[in-house]
C-alpha positions in Angstrom: 40.8 52.4 -19.5 42.0 54.8 -22.5 39.4 53.7 -25.6 41.8 52.8 -29.2 41.2 56.1 -31.5 42.4 55.3 -36.1 41.2 58.2 -37.4 41.1 57.7 -40.6 40.0 59.6 -44.2 36.4 58.7 -45.5 36.6 59.7 -48.8 33.3 58.2 -50.7 32.0 60.5 -47.6 34.4 63.3 -48.5 35.3 63.4 -44.6 37.4 62.1 -41.7 35.6 59.7 -39.4 37.4 58.8 -35.8 36.2 54.8 -33.9 37.1 52.8 -31.7 38.6 49.5 -31.3 35.9 48.0 -32.3 34.9 50.6 -35.0 32.1 52.6 -33.7 32.4 56.0 -35.0 33.7 58.4 -31.8 33.5 61.6 -34.5 34.2 63.1 -37.5 34.7 66.1 -39.5 33.4 67.0 -43.0 35.4 68.3 -45.9 35.5 70.0 -50.0 38.5 69.5 -51.4 38.2 72.5 -54.1 41.7 72.0 -56.6 44.4 72.8 -54.2 42.8 73.9 -50.8 41.0 71.6 -48.3 37.5 73.3 -46.4 37.0 72.1 -43.6 33.0 72.6 -43.0 32.2 71.1 -39.5 34.0 69.0 -37.0 31.2 66.6 -34.6 31.8 64.0 -32.1 29.6 62.3 -30.3 28.0 63.0 -27.2 29.0 59.7 -25.4 32.6 60.6 -26.4 33.2 63.7 -25.6 36.0 64.5 -23.4 38.4 61.9 -24.8 40.2 64.2 -27.4 38.2 62.4 -30.5 38.0 65.9 -32.5 41.6 66.8 -31.5 42.8 63.7 -32.6 40.7 64.4 -35.8 42.6 67.4 -36.0 46.1 66.1 -36.1 45.5 63.8 -39.2 43.2 65.3 -40.9 46.2 68.7 -41.3 48.5 66.4 -41.2 47.7 64.7 -44.3 47.1 68.5 -45.7 50.4 69.3 -45.6 51.9 65.4 -46.8 49.6 66.8 -49.7 50.1 70.1 -50.3 47.1 71.4 -49.7 45.7 75.0 -48.2 42.9 75.1 -45.0 40.4 76.8 -44.9 39.0 76.1 -41.5 35.6 77.4 -41.6 34.2 75.0 -38.9 34.6 76.6 -35.7 36.4 74.3 -33.8 39.6 74.5 -36.6 39.2 78.2 -36.6 39.7 77.2 -32.8 42.9 73.8 -33.3 44.7 76.4 -35.8 44.6 79.2 -33.4 46.1 77.6 -30.2 48.0 75.2 -32.7 50.5 77.8 -34.5 52.7 75.0 -35.9 50.4 74.7 -38.7 50.1 78.4 -39.8 51.5 77.9 -42.3 49.2 75.8 -44.2 46.5 78.0 -43.7 45.2 80.1 -46.7 44.3 83.3 -46.0 41.7 83.9 -48.4 39.2 82.0 -46.5 
């Protein structure tokens, strides 16, 4: 049985969080907003939730939100750098002046 994963922008903490149906934190990515750009700083999936696609779900939600808000993306986190290299549909968001 797959665990339900909900991803939301926890603006007060400057991070996106993934939670299961019971509200348990599964993973997160810290970010920094600077003008027209969002820098993704550090992504982490808690050990007990690894291998379930949590980080990917966080990346998709955060990048879709960045696109909707018209933000440029600065992938400072190695996970986001790798994700963006594999998911070229988000290439237009990347701020090349990192």
